[in-house]
ChimeraX commands (.cxc) that place a marker at each C-alpha (Angstrom):
marker #1 position -2.22,-38.26,58.20 radius 0.5
marker #1 position 0.49,-37.12,55.82 radius 0.5
marker #1 position -0.65,-39.82,53.23 radius 0.5
marker #1 position -4.21,-38.85,53.50 radius 0.5
marker #1 position -3.11,-35.17,52.96 radius 0.5
marker #1 position -1.14,-36.11,49.77 radius 0.5
marker #1 position -4.11,-38.24,48.40 radius 0.5
marker #1 position -6.42,-35.19,49.22 radius 0.5
marker #1 position -4.03,-32.98,47.23 radius 0.5
marker #1 position -3.86,-35.39,44.17 radius 0.5
marker #1 position -7.68,-35.54,44.32 radius 0.5
marker #1 position -7.75,-31.60,44.05 radius 0.5
marker #1 position -5.31,-31.76,41.25 radius 0.5
marker #1 position -7.36,-34.24,39.29 radius 0.5
marker #1 position -10.44,-32.31,39.86 radius 0.5
marker #1 position -8.73,-29.15,38.75 radius 0.5
marker #1 position -7.60,-30.94,35.66 radius 0.5
marker #1 position -11.06,-32.21,34.97 radius 0.5
marker #1 position -12.42,-28.76,35.36 radius 0.5
marker #1 position -9.66,-27.33,33.08 radius 0.5
marker #1 position -10.45,-29.91,30.30 radius 0.5
marker #1 position -14.17,-29.91,30.50 radius 0.5
marker #1 position -14.87,-26.30,31.34 radius 0.5
marker #1 position -12.09,-23.94,30.95 radius 0.5
marker #1 position -10.74,-25.10,27.59 radius 0.5
marker #1 position -14.16,-25.36,25.96 radius 0.5
marker #1 position -15.19,-21.86,27.25 radius 0.5
marker #1 position -11.76,-20.52,25.86 radius 0.5
marker #1 position -12.37,-22.13,22.54 radius 0.5
marker #1 position -16.00,-20.77,22.44 radius 0.5
marker #1 position -14.75,-17.32,23.25 radius 0.5
marker #1 position -12.02,-17.22,20.62 radius 0.5
marker #1 position -14.39,-18.74,17.95 radius 0.5
marker #1 position -17.06,-16.34,18.89 radius 0.5
marker #1 position -14.81,-13.39,18.72 radius 0.5
marker #1 position -13.39,-14.60,15.33 radius 0.5
marker #1 position -16.95,-14.87,14.00 radius 0.5
marker #1 position -17.92,-11.55,15.40 radius 0.5
marker #1 position -14.88,-9.96,13.74 radius 0.5
marker #1 position -15.69,-11.63,10.42 radius 0.5
marker #1 position -19.35,-10.51,10.61 radius 0.5
marker #1 position -18.38,-6.97,11.40 radius 0.5
marker #1 position -15.95,-6.92,8.62 radius 0.5
marker #1 position -18.41,-8.32,5.98 radius 0.5
marker #1 position -20.97,-5.92,7.14 radius 0.5
marker #1 position -18.53,-3.03,6.26 radius 0.5
marker #1 position -18.69,-4.18,2.61 radius 0.5
marker #1 position -21.41,-3.10,0.28 radius 0.5
marker #1 position -22.46,-3.71,-3.20 radius 0.5
marker #1 position -21.83,-0.49,-5.07 radius 0.5
marker #1 position -22.21,-2.05,-8.53 radius 0.5
marker #1 position -20.42,-4.17,-11.03 radius 0.5
marker #1 position -17.30,-2.79,-12.59 radius 0.5
marker #1 position -18.32,-2.04,-16.22 radius 0.5
marker #1 position -16.81,-4.04,-19.09 radius 0.5
marker #1 position -13.67,-2.54,-20.54 radius 0.5
marker #1 position -10.90,-3.33,-22.99 radius 0.5
marker #1 position -7.81,-1.20,-22.25 radius 0.5
marker #1 position -4.35,-1.22,-23.31 radius 0.5
marker #1 position -1.65,-2.26,-20.66 radius 0.5
marker #1 position 1.62,-0.31,-20.33 radius 0.5
marker #1 position 3.28,-3.14,-22.36 radius 0.5
marker #1 position 0.66,-2.67,-25.09 radius 0.5
marker #1 position -1.20,-5.98,-24.43 radius 0.5
marker #1 position -5.00,-5.68,-24.44 radius 0.5
marker #1 position -6.80,-6.31,-21.07 radius 0.5
marker #1 position -10.49,-6.83,-20.53 radius 0.5
marker #1 position -12.50,-6.84,-17.30 radius 0.5
marker #1 position -13.16,-10.61,-17.88 radius 0.5
marker #1 position -9.56,-11.29,-16.90 radius 0.5
marker #1 position -10.44,-10.34,-13.22 radius 0.5
marker #1 position -13.95,-12.02,-13.10 radius 0.5
marker #1 position -12.99,-14.74,-10.69 radius 0.5
marker #1 position -10.59,-12.71,-8.47 radius 0.5
marker #1 position -10.21,-9.73,-6.21 radius 0.5
marker #1 position -9.19,-6.36,-7.45 radius 0.5
marker #1 position -7.75,-3.36,-5.87 radius 0.5
marker #1 position -8.04,-0.39,-8.39 radius 0.5
marker #1 position -6.87,3.10,-8.52 radius 0.5
marker #1 position -7.57,5.86,-10.98 radius 0.5
marker #1 position -4.10,7.25,-11.40 radius 0.5
marker #1 position -3.43,10.89,-10.31 radius 0.5
marker #1 position -0.02,12.51,-10.50 radius 0.5
marker #1 position -0.49,14.55,-7.14 radius 0.5
marker #1 position -0.67,11.11,-5.26 radius 0.5
marker #1 position 1.71,9.16,-7.45 radius 0.5
marker #1 position 4.30,8.61,-4.77 radius 0.5
marker #1 position 1.74,7.69,-2.23 radius 0.5
marker #1 position 0.24,5.17,-4.45 radius 0.5
marker #1 position 3.59,3.67,-5.22 radius 0.5
marker #1 position 4.41,3.17,-1.55 radius 0.5
marker #1 position 0.95,1.57,-0.71 radius 0.5
marker #1 position 0.91,-0.60,-3.83 radius 0.5
marker #1 position 4.39,-1.97,-2.91 radius 0.5
marker #1 position 3.13,-2.83,0.61 radius 0.5
marker #1 position 0.02,-4.50,-0.74 radius 0.5
marker #1 position 1.84,-6.40,-3.56 radius 0.5
marker #1 position 4.42,-7.59,-0.97 radius 0.5
marker #1 position 1.74,-8.91,1.40 radius 0.5
marker #1 position -0.26,-10.86,-1.33 radius 0.5
marker #1 position 2.47,-11.56,-3.85 radius 0.5
marker #1 position 1.95,-15.42,-3.57 radius 0.5
marker #1 position -1.70,-15.09,-4.64 radius 0.5
marker #1 position -2.68,-15.61,-8.30 radius 0.5
marker #1 position -6.28,-14.30,-7.71 radius 0.5
marker #1 position -5.54,-10.81,-6.36 radius 0.5
marker #1 position -4.88,-8.04,-8.92 radius 0.5
marker #1 position -3.80,-4.35,-8.67 radius 0.5
marker #1 position -5.14,-2.28,-11.41 radius 0.5
marker #1 position -4.29,1.54,-12.14 radius 0.5
marker #1 position -6.25,3.34,-14.62 radius 0.5
marker #1 position -4.81,6.37,-16.51 radius 0.5
marker #1 position -6.87,8.73,-18.55 radius 0.5
marker #1 position -4.32,9.12,-21.47 radius 0.5
marker #1 position -3.61,6.82,-24.34 radius 0.5
marker #1 position -0.56,8.76,-25.50 radius 0.5
marker #1 position 3.02,7.13,-25.97 radius 0.5
marker #1 position 4.37,9.58,-23.29 radius 0.5
marker #1 position 1.69,8.16,-20.93 radius 0.5
marker #1 position 2.67,4.55,-21.66 radius 0.5
marker #1 position 6.42,5.37,-21.05 radius 0.5
marker #1 position 5.49,7.13,-17.81 radius 0.5
marker #1 position 3.56,4.19,-16.52 radius 0.5
marker #1 position 6.36,1.76,-17.56 radius 0.5
marker #1 position 8.90,3.98,-15.52 radius 0.5
marker #1 position 6.49,4.15,-12.61 radius 0.5
marker #1 position 6.31,0.39,-12.51 radius 0.5
marker #1 position 10.04,-0.16,-13.16 radius 0.5
marker #1 position 11.27,2.53,-10.66 radius 0.5
marker #1 position 9.13,1.12,-7.84 radius 0.5
marker #1 position 9.84,-2.55,-8.46 radius 0.5
marker #1 position 6.27,-3.19,-9.47 radius 0.5
marker #1 position 6.67,-5.04,-12.78 radius 0.5
marker #1 position 4.87,-8.21,-11.73 radius 0.5
marker #1 position 2.70,-8.67,-14.97 radius 0.5
marker #1 position 0.58,-11.31,-13.28 radius 0.5
marker #1 position -0.63,-9.02,-10.64 radius 0.5
marker #1 position 0.02,-5.42,-11.57 radius 0.5
marker #1 position -1.63,-3.64,-14.47 radius 0.5
marker #1 position -1.34,-0.08,-15.64 radius 0.5
marker #1 position -4.17,0.49,-18.12 radius 0.5
marker #1 position -4.62,3.31,-20.42 radius 0.5
marker #1 position -7.88,4.74,-21.97 radius 0.5
marker #1 position -9.32,7.98,-23.22 radius 0.5
marker #1 position -10.44,10.43,-20.71 radius 0.5
marker #1 position -13.99,9.56,-21.59 radius 0.5
marker #1 position -13.46,5.96,-21.17 radius 0.5
marker #1 position -11.83,6.32,-17.77 radius 0.5
marker #1 position -14.33,8.78,-16.46 radius 0.5
marker #1 position -17.15,6.37,-17.47 radius 0.5
marker #1 position -15.39,3.58,-15.72 radius 0.5
marker #1 position -14.90,5.63,-12.64 radius 0.5
marker #1 position -18.57,6.44,-12.63 radius 0.5
marker #1 position -19.53,2.82,-13.13 radius 0.5
marker #1 position -17.36,1.92,-10.12 radius 0.5
marker #1 position -19.27,4.50,-8.19 radius 0.5
marker #1 position -16.15,6.22,-6.93 radius 0.5
marker #1 position -17.44,8.88,-4.40 radius 0.5
marker #1 position -15.06,11.63,-5.61 radius 0.5
marker #1 position -17.58,14.48,-5.06 radius 0.5
marker #1 position -18.34,13.36,-1.55 radius 0.5
marker #1 position -14.58,13.29,-0.77 radius 0.5
marker #1 position -13.86,16.59,-2.30 radius 0.5
marker #1 position -11.62,14.87,-5.03 radius 0.5
marker #1 position -11.52,14.50,-8.68 radius 0.5
marker #1 position -10.50,11.88,-11.34 radius 0.5
marker #1 position -7.25,13.64,-11.74 radius 0.5
marker #1 position -6.55,14.47,-8.18 radius 0.5
marker #1 position -7.59,11.65,-5.83 radius 0.5
marker #1 position -6.25,9.20,-3.15 radius 0.5
marker #1 position -9.03,6.61,-3.24 radius 0.5
marker #1 position -8.47,2.96,-3.79 radius 0.5
marker #1 position -11.48,0.66,-4.49 radius 0.5
marker #1 position -11.90,-3.07,-3.76 radius 0.5
marker #1 position -13.83,-5.32,-5.92 radius 0.5
marker #1 position -14.66,-9.09,-5.60 radius 0.5
marker #1 position -15.68,-10.99,-8.82 radius 0.5
marker #1 position -15.99,-7.44,-10.35 radius 0.5
marker #1 position -18.49,-6.31,-7.73 radius 0.5
marker #1 position -17.20,-3.07,-6.24 radius 0.5
marker #1 position -17.40,-3.56,-2.40 radius 0.5
marker #1 position -15.53,-0.68,-0.72 radius 0.5
marker #1 position -13.61,2.53,-0.96 radius 0.5
marker #1 position -10.31,3.34,0.86 radius 0.5
marker #1 position -8.24,6.51,1.30 radius 0.5
marker #1 position -4.70,5.99,1.10 radius 0.5
marker #1 position -3.97,8.97,3.33 radius 0.5
marker #1 position -5.65,7.17,6.24 radius 0.5
marker #1 position -3.87,4.32,8.07 radius 0.5
marker #1 position -7.12,2.97,9.48 radius 0.5
marker #1 position -8.70,2.93,5.97 radius 0.5
marker #1 position -5.77,0.94,4.67 radius 0.5
marker #1 position -5.98,-1.47,7.51 radius 0.5
marker #1 position -9.73,-2.07,6.59 radius 0.5
marker #1 position -8.78,-2.73,2.96 radius 0.5
marker #1 position -6.11,-5.37,4.08 radius 0.5
marker #1 position -8.80,-6.91,6.39 radius 0.5
marker #1 position -11.38,-6.98,3.55 radius 0.5
marker #1 position -8.95,-8.57,1.12 radius 0.5
marker #1 position -7.89,-11.25,3.73 radius 0.5
marker #1 position -11.43,-12.19,4.45 radius 0.5
marker #1 position -12.42,-12.52,1.03 radius 0.5
marker #1 position -9.56,-14.63,-0.43 radius 0.5
marker #1 position -10.97,-17.68,-1.95 radius 0.5
marker #1 position -9.47,-20.98,-0.75 radius 0.5
marker #1 position -6.77,-22.31,-3.10 radius 0.5
marker #1 position -7.72,-25.16,-5.16 radius 0.5
marker #1 position -5.80,-28.33,-4.55 radius 0.5
marker #1 position -4.27,-29.15,-8.05 radius 0.5
marker #1 position -2.49,-32.24,-6.88 radius 0.5
marker #1 position -5.73,-33.74,-5.47 radius 0.5
marker #1 position -7.48,-32.96,-8.75 radius 0.5
marker #1 position -4.78,-34.60,-10.75 radius 0.5
marker #1 position -4.84,-37.75,-8.57 radius 0.5
marker #1 position -8.53,-37.97,-9.23 radius 0.5
marker #1 position -8.04,-37.65,-12.84 radius 0.5
marker #1 position -5.52,-40.40,-12.84 radius 0.5
marker #1 position -8.07,-42.75,-10.82 radius 0.5
marker #1 position -10.53,-42.24,-13.50 radius 0.5
marker link #1:1,2 radius 0.2
marker link #1:2,3 radius 0.2
marker link #1:3,4 radius 0.2
marker link #1:4,5 radius 0.2
marker link #1:5,6 radius 0.2
marker link #1:6,7 radius 0.2
marker link #1:7,8 radius 0.2
marker link #1:8,9 radius 0.2
marker link #1:9,10 radius 0.2
marker link #1:10,11 radius 0.2
marker link #1:11,12 radius 0.2
marker link #1:12,13 radius 0.2
marker link #1:13,14 radius 0.2
marker link #1:14,15 radius 0.2
marker link #1:15,16 radius 0.2
marker link #1:16,17 radius 0.2
marker link #1:17,18 radius 0.2
marker link #1:18,19 radius 0.2
marker link #1:19,20 radius 0.2
marker link #1:20,21 radius 0.2
marker link #1:21,22 radius 0.2
marker link #1:22,23 radius 0.2
marker link #1:23,24 radius 0.2
marker link #1:24,25 radius 0.2
marker link #1:25,26 radius 0.2
marker link #1:26,27 radius 0.2
marker link #1:27,28 radius 0.2
marker link #1:28,29 radius 0.2
marker link #1:29,30 radius 0.2
marker link #1:30,31 radius 0.2
marker link #1:31,32 radius 0.2
marker link #1:32,33 radius 0.2
marker link #1:33,34 radius 0.2
marker link #1:34,35 radius 0.2
marker link #1:35,36 radius 0.2
marker link #1:36,37 radius 0.2
marker link #1:37,38 radius 0.2
marker link #1:38,39 radius 0.2
marker link #1:39,40 radius 0.2
marker link #1:40,41 radius 0.2
marker link #1:41,42 radius 0.2
marker link #1:42,43 radius 0.2
marker link #1:43,44 radius 0.2
marker link #1:44,45 radius 0.2
marker link #1:45,46 radius 0.2
marker link #1:46,47 radius 0.2
marker link #1:47,48 radius 0.2
marker link #1:48,49 radius 0.2
marker link #1:49,50 radius 0.2
marker link #1:50,51 radius 0.2
marker link #1:51,52 radius 0.2
marker link #1:52,53 radius 0.2
marker link #1:53,54 radius 0.2
marker link #1:54,55 radius 0.2
marker link #1:55,56 radius 0.2
marker link #1:56,57 radius 0.2
marker link #1:57,58 radius 0.2
marker link #1:58,59 radius 0.2
marker link #1:59,60 radius 0.2
marker link #1:60,61 radius 0.2
marker link #1:61,62 radius 0.2
marker link #1:62,63 radius 0.2
marker link #1:63,64 radius 0.2
marker link #1:64,65 radius 0.2
marker link #1:65,66 radius 0.2
marker link #1:66,67 radius 0.2
marker link #1:67,68 radius 0.2
marker link #1:68,69 radius 0.2
marker link #1:69,70 radius 0.2
marker link #1:70,71 radius 0.2
marker link #1:71,72 radius 0.2
marker link #1:72,73 radius 0.2
marker link #1:73,74 radius 0.2
marker link #1:74,75 radius 0.2
marker link #1:75,76 radius 0.2
marker link #1:76,77 radius 0.2
marker link #1:77,78 radius 0.2
marker link #1:78,79 radius 0.2
marker link #1:79,80 radius 0.2
marker link #1:80,81 radius 0.2
marker link #1:81,82 radius 0.2
marker link #1:82,83 radius 0.2
marker link #1:83,84 radius 0.2
marker link #1:84,85 radius 0.2
marker link #1:85,86 radius 0.2
marker link #1:86,87 radius 0.2
marker link #1:87,88 radius 0.2
marker link #1:88,89 radius 0.2
marker link #1:89,90 radius 0.2
marker link #1:90,91 radius 0.2
marker link #1:91,92 radius 0.2
marker link #1:92,93 radius 0.2
marker link #1:93,94 radius 0.2
marker link #1:94,95 radius 0.2
marker link #1:95,96 radius 0.2
marker link #1:96,97 radius 0.2
marker link #1:97,98 radius 0.2
marker link #1:98,99 radius 0.2
marker link #1:99,100 radius 0.2
marker link #1:100,101 radius 0.2
marker link #1:101,102 radius 0.2
marker link #1:102,103 radius 0.2
marker link #1:103,104 radius 0.2
marker link #1:104,105 radius 0.2
marker link #1:105,106 radius 0.2
marker link #1:106,107 radius 0.2
marker link #1:107,108 radius 0.2
marker link #1:108,109 radius 0.2
marker link #1:109,110 radius 0.2
marker link #1:110,111 radius 0.2
marker link #1:111,112 radius 0.2
marker link #1:112,113 radius 0.2
marker link #1:113,114 radius 0.2
marker link #1:114,115 radius 0.2
marker link #1:115,116 radius 0.2
marker link #1:116,117 radius 0.2
marker link #1:117,118 radius 0.2
marker link #1:118,119 radius 0.2
marker link #1:119,120 radius 0.2
marker link #1:120,121 radius 0.2
marker link #1:121,122 radius 0.2
marker link #1:122,123 radius 0.2
marker link #1:123,124 radius 0.2
marker link #1:124,125 radius 0.2
marker link #1:125,126 radius 0.2
marker link #1:126,127 radius 0.2
marker link #1:127,128 radius 0.2
marker link #1:128,129 radius 0.2
marker link #1:129,130 radius 0.2
marker link #1:130,131 radius 0.2
marker link #1:131,132 radius 0.2
marker link #1:132,133 radius 0.2
marker link #1:133,134 radius 0.2
marker link #1:134,135 radius 0.2
marker link #1:135,136 radius 0.2
marker link #1:136,137 radius 0.2
marker link #1:137,138 radius 0.2
marker link #1:138,139 radius 0.2
marker link #1:139,140 radius 0.2
marker link #1:140,141 radius 0.2
marker link #1:141,142 radius 0.2
marker link #1:142,143 radius 0.2
marker link #1:143,144 radius 0.2
marker link #1:144,145 radius 0.2
marker link #1:145,146 radius 0.2
marker link #1:146,147 radius 0.2
marker link #1:147,148 radius 0.2
marker link #1:148,149 radius 0.2
marker link #1:149,150 radius 0.2
marker link #1:150,151 radius 0.2
marker link #1:151,152 radius 0.2
marker link #1:152,153 radius 0.2
marker link #1:153,154 radius 0.2
marker link #1:154,155 radius 0.2
marker link #1:155,156 radius 0.2
marker link #1:156,157 radius 0.2
marker link #1:157,158 radius 0.2
marker link #1:158,159 radius 0.2
marker link #1:159,160 radius 0.2
marker link #1:160,161 radius 0.2
marker link #1:161,162 radius 0.2
marker link #1:162,163 radius 0.2
marker link #1:163,164 radius 0.2
marker link #1:164,165 radius 0.2
marker link #1:165,166 radius 0.2
marker link #1:166,167 radius 0.2
marker link #1:167,168 radius 0.2
marker link #1:168,169 radius 0.2
marker link #1:169,170 radius 0.2
marker link #1:170,171 radius 0.2
marker link #1:171,172 radius 0.2
marker link #1:172,173 radius 0.2
marker link #1:173,174 radius 0.2
marker link #1:174,175 radius 0.2
marker link #1:175,176 radius 0.2
marker link #1:176,177 radius 0.2
marker link #1:177,178 radius 0.2
marker link #1:178,179 radius 0.2
marker link #1:179,180 radius 0.2
marker link #1:180,181 radius 0.2
marker link #1:181,182 radius 0.2
marker link #1:182,183 radius 0.2
marker link #1:183,184 radius 0.2
marker link #1:184,185 radius 0.2
marker link #1:185,186 radius 0.2
marker link #1:186,187 radius 0.2
marker link #1:187,188 radius 0.2
marker link #1:188,189 radius 0.2
marker link #1:189,190 radius 0.2
marker link #1:190,191 radius 0.2
marker link #1:191,192 radius 0.2
marker link #1:192,193 radius 0.2
marker link #1:193,194 radius 0.2
marker link #1:194,195 radius 0.2
marker link #1:195,196 radius 0.2
marker link #1:196,197 radius 0.2
marker link #1:197,198 radius 0.2
marker link #1:198,199 radius 0.2
marker link #1:199,200 radius 0.2
marker link #1:200,201 radius 0.2
marker link #1:201,202 radius 0.2
marker link #1:202,203 radius 0.2
marker link #1:203,204 radius 0.2
marker link #1:204,205 radius 0.2
marker link #1:205,206 radius 0.2
marker link #1:206,207 radius 0.2
marker link #1:207,208 radius 0.2
marker link #1:208,209 radius 0.2
marker link #1:209,210 radius 0.2
marker link #1:210,211 radius 0.2
marker link #1:211,212 radius 0.2
marker link #1:212,213 radius 0.2
marker link #1:213,214 radius 0.2
marker link #1:214,215 radius 0.2
marker link #1:215,216 radius 0.2
marker link #1:216,217 radius 0.2
marker link #1:217,218 radius 0.2
marker link #1:218,219 radius 0.2
view
């Protein structure tokens, strides 16, 4: 009797194991895959095509000339520099840079409507004081007020809609392959979370340099 009972319990355990393996695990996997897919689809639907960033050739704070083509195959987080939100931008840029520091295809661009030597020095001090001198990712670009205003207009920055202006704004923009895809208010935590989500979901896969090298050797 006891032996039969034990055998019966073992049979139930085996049946439970089969159900777990064939039903529960696949359902769980499907749920998580579906949830991830829905999350990605929702995030991608939040992005729009607002227009391509206009071509530009602007001086960096270190006096090197930087053109839009430099960022044609990467992701850009841009900001039209305004003194009233300088400290806010410094903090958010530092957090974003720390989070994506290992990437060589994510760039942070700040545009200043001032070509003077004083503006150059101010941007260099801003970068130095906030530990943001990474010349591979961080750019502080200077142009005439007309050049910068035209660039902001070409990027479709919704300053008027937000009650902001070129000289007093807290809007970041996100561009993928120079296509402007979204705008984010640095004063709003949820808006910044959306930016991080959009960057993460649009990061291109890293190329396997070692694999390419091995293929070249085989040839």
